[in-house]
C-alpha positions as CSV (number, residue, x, y, z in Angstrom):
1,X,56.9,23.1,-93.6
2,X,55.7,20.1,-93.5
3,X,56.4,17.4,-96.0
4,X,53.9,15.7,-97.9
5,X,53.1,12.1,-97.2
6,X,53.4,9.4,-100.2
7,X,49.5,7.7,-100.4
8,X,48.8,4.9,-97.7
9,X,49.6,1.5,-99.5
10,X,46.3,-0.2,-98.2
11,X,44.0,2.1,-99.0
12,X,45.0,4.8,-100.9
13,X,44.3,7.4,-98.5
14,X,46.3,10.1,-98.3
15,X,44.0,10.7,-95.0
16,X,47.0,10.6,-92.2
17,X,48.8,12.2,-89.3
18,X,52.3,12.1,-87.3
19,X,50.9,10.9,-84.5
20,X,52.8,10.8,-80.7
21,X,52.8,7.1,-78.7
22,X,54.8,5.7,-76.1
23,X,56.1,8.8,-74.5
24,X,58.8,9.9,-77.2
25,X,58.1,7.8,-80.2
26,X,56.5,8.4,-83.3
27,X,54.5,7.3,-86.4
28,X,52.6,8.1,-89.6
29,X,48.5,6.7,-89.4
30,X,46.2,5.9,-91.5
31,X,44.0,7.8,-90.6
32,X,40.5,5.6,-92.6
33,X,41.9,2.4,-92.0
34,X,44.8,2.2,-89.0
35,X,47.9,1.5,-90.6
36,X,51.1,2.3,-88.8
37,X,54.1,3.0,-89.6
38,X,57.4,1.8,-88.2
39,X,58.7,4.2,-84.7
40,X,60.5,6.3,-85.0
41,X,62.4,8.9,-83.0
42,X,61.3,12.2,-83.9
43,X,58.7,14.1,-86.1
44,X,60.6,13.9,-88.9
45,X,62.1,10.6,-89.3
46,X,58.1,9.3,-88.8
47,X,57.5,10.7,-92.8
48,X,60.8,9.8,-93.6
49,X,60.2,5.8,-92.4
50,X,56.8,6.3,-94.2
51,X,57.7,8.1,-97.1
52,X,61.0,5.7,-97.8
53,X,59.3,3.0,-98.1
54,X,59.1,0.3,-101.0
55,X,56.5,-2.5,-102.6
56,X,58.6,-4.8,-100.2
57,X,58.3,-3.3,-97.2
58,X,56.9,-5.4,-94.3
59,X,57.9,-2.4,-91.6
60,X,54.3,-0.9,-92.4
61,X,51.8,-2.7,-90.1
62,X,48.3,-2.8,-92.2
63,X,45.2,-2.5,-91.5
64,X,43.2,-4.8,-89.0
65,X,41.4,-6.4,-91.8
66,X,37.2,-5.9,-92.0
67,X,34.7,-7.8,-94.0
68,X,34.2,-6.2,-96.8
69,X,30.8,-3.6,-96.8
70,X,29.0,-6.3,-99.6
71,X,30.0,-9.4,-97.3
72,X,28.3,-7.8,-94.6
73,X,25.5,-6.8,-97.0
74,X,25.0,-10.3,-98.3
75,X,24.9,-11.6,-94.2
76,X,22.6,-9.8,-93.5
77,X,19.5,-10.4,-96.6
78,X,20.8,-14.1,-96.1
79,X,19.5,-13.5,-91.9
80,X,16.5,-11.9,-92.6
81,X,15.0,-14.1,-95.5
82,X,14.5,-13.3,-99.2
83,X,13.3,-9.8,-99.5
84,X,9.2,-8.9,-100.9
85,X,7.4,-6.3,-101.4
86,X,4.6,-4.3,-99.5
């Protein structure tokens, strides 16, 4: 029976998966923001490391920071100039 994974500490998502990478290593990865748990030797160990973290745990790799959608909208609005009604 699969272990229930705790939500992502960065975006609170439950869209998580355990990935197999680098030959024999596993980690939990958030599908939404890309945050990754520490590498582990087994699937079960990857789940345990993800779930056993506390709020100060620095072993999780945060996702790459992306500008907020509102910042992009503001950026494009400035480039396009003032909006006019047609």
